[in-house]
Every structure is written in structure tokens, then in C-alpha cells.
N, C-alpha and C positions, 0 to 999 in steps of 0.2 A: 271286567278287564279278567285280565290270564290271572294275573292273584290269587283271584274270588275266584276261579274255578278248584286251580294246585294251588291251595294253602300248602306252606312250608311245612315243612315237618314241624314234630314238635322237638325246643331240644331243651337238654334233659338239664339245664344251667339253668333254666328261667326257676325250674322246683331248687334246687339246693339253696339250701340254709347250711351260716357255719363250714362255707367254701374253704374255709384257707388251712380251715384243724380237719380239714378232708384232704386237701392236699397238701400238707404237711407230713401227716396220717401215711400218705400212698409213698409219697418220697425217704420215709423215715424205714419203711419195707424195704425198700428197693436198696436204698443205702447200705442197710447194716448187713453188714457180710454172717453175725451168729443167727437169722433169724433163719425161715423153715422156708428152705427154698425153692419146697413145692407154692410157696405162700408168694417169695419173690415170682417165679417163672410162673403165676397168674396174677401177679400186679404188671406186671412187663406189655402181658398177655393184650388187659384190661384196658390197660394206657395206649397201646396198639390201636384198638376195639374204638378208641375216641378219636383219634388224629382221625380215622374214617372215616367216619360215620357223625363229631359233633366235634363243627369245627366252635361253635365259641365254649363246650367243657374243655376243647381242643387246644385254648388262647391261653386260658389259666393254668392250665400243667405247663402249658409251653413257654410262657410267660411270669408265673409265677408273680400277676398282675395283678391287683385287690377286683374285684371279679366288678365295682364298680364304673369303673375302666375300660369294661371286651362289653359287660350285654347293656344291650341294647337299655333306655330307661320304660320299654314297654313288660321286658323280659325282670326286670330289679323285682327283690327277694324283700321284704320288709324288716330283718335281719340285718340293722347294721352288721360293718366288718369291720374287724376296728384292729385289723393286721394285716398286711400283706402275709403271703406263705413265708417262707424259708428256701431261698432258694427257687429252681426251676425241672424238669422233664429233664432240661437240654442239657444244665449243670449235672444231673444225673451218667445222665447219656457218656454227658465228659470225662464225669469221673469212673463212670464203668468203660469204656475205648483206655483209657491212659492206664488202665494197671492191663492191659491185654493179654499180656508175654504172662503176668501171672496165668493170669482164665485160660489161656489156650490152651495151657498144660491140665491145669491143677481144676475147671470148674464150664467147658467152653458152653454147657448147655447154660449162664448167665448170661458168658458175651453173645452169644446170634442172638437170644429175643433181646439185650441192649442196640445192637442193629441191628437189626425186625427193624425196632421203632424209630430209626434214624435214616430206613432206606423210607418207613412213613412222613417219617416227616417234612423228606428231602421230597419224595414224593408230590406232595400238598402244600407246599411251595410257595406258591399264590394265595394262599390265607393264612398261615403265619407269617407273611413279609420279616419284623422284627428275626421274630429267631430264627429265621432260615438265615439272615444276615450276620446275626452275632454265628451264627457257625462255621459257614464263609471264611471270614473274620478268622477265624480257629486255624491258625495253621498247626500244628501242636496237633490238631483232632486231624488233618491231612495225613500229617506224616507217618504216624500212628497210621492208617487208614492204609497208605502206602507200606507201609514195612509190614503189618498185617496177608494184608496180596501178598506179598513176595513169602510168606511163612510157606516152605516146604509142606505140603502133606503126604504123609509116607501114604501107603498103597493100602485099605479096605483091610479090615482084619476078616480072618474066616471066619463064617455064618454057621459053618457047619456044629450043629447044637451035638455034644456026647455027654454034658451032663447036667445036672440041674443044681443048684441053690437054694434056698432062702435066705432072704437078707432084710431085714426089717420087715417080716410079716408077709414079704411077699416071694414069689416063687422066679429063680430069676434064674434063665444061663448064664452057665460060666465066663461065653463071653458077649455078655452084655453091657459090662462096664466098655471092654476095645470100642467093640462097634457103637454103643450109643457115643463115645468123645468122638472118635474119631465125624460119627451123624455129624452133629454137632458143632464141630472142626467146618465138617464141608464144607454147611449150613452160613456160617460166619464171614468166610472166607465170599462166597459168595453174595451176600451181603454189600461185604464193602466191595465188589468188582460193580455192581451193581451201583451203588454212592457214587461213586467215583466213574462211571460211566454217565450218567447222570452229566 
């Protein structure tokens, strides 16, 4: 048969033990405002890759359900799961977007990846119907997305570098902050538009 000629690629989730602890850890990183921003960005990026490439593992993160209810019997690990994770990635996305007005000005670098992940989830809707349905029924989230799309995006700042400075051991131009803020705001708005368009 075709399935024997072209076997499915191996799934990461089949090799995961203590899955609830892994999910809890990743959720705690993206939810904890005092954690290192670069670590939080890396976790958002990881979750996005999971949704794009690992449907079974993505189902665990998106549903917050125990692995035994998601993974086929052939892929079960020998380690039993004692409890379900505390929440899901869908909850973390929702919590982040609920604070979009604060993040828009203070830290759009953390808003953009949450919207990017929601965009990816939405594009993989057929693989995760329960997660998508919970998002679809979230009226506040949709209202926030509409407000974000309507938020004015000011003209791009000048990119002319006239002076350099050192911040946390890294050399940056004096226009770095303004330029990166504008870029992340533009990216966040683009993802919101795309989600509403789909």
C-alpha cells in the first residue's frame, strides 16, 4: 500500500515523557511577564513551529488535555500522566491578546509572536477543531483583534543611523528602539488582518 511506501514522519510527541510538566513549563514562560523577553520570544517561536510541523504535539499544547486522550495507542509512552496541564496555549494566546493595548506601546515584540501563533493555529484549523472552536466563540478576542486592526500605525521612523550606543553589552543604533517597535507593531497588525481575513 501507499502507507508502507511513504510512512508518516516520526512524531516528537511519541517520545515525550512527563508531557504535562513540559506543557506547564512552556506556558509558565510565555505567561510570566518577568521572564527574560528573549526566552519568551523563543518559546512563542517554538510553539509556532510545533503547530506547523507536529500536529499531535500541537494538540497537546492547544487543548491542555492529557497525552493519553490525544496520542494513538501505538504512540503511548510507558510513563503514566498524573494530571493535565494547567491551561493551554490557547489560553496563553487569549491572555496576551487581552493585554494588547498595553503591549502595543510597551512591548509589541511579545504581542506579535502571540498573533503569529494564533494565525498559524487558524491556518491549521482542520487539525485542531476543538481549539479553533473555542477561539471562534471568544467574542472578546475578536473584538480585540478588530480594535488592533483599527489602531493607528504611525509613519515609519527614520532609519538613518547617526550614532551608536551599547545596551546590555550589544551595540545598537540610537534609532533601534523606535524602528523595532514600529516593525513589531506592523507585524502584529498584519497577523490580525490575516486572521480576520481567513
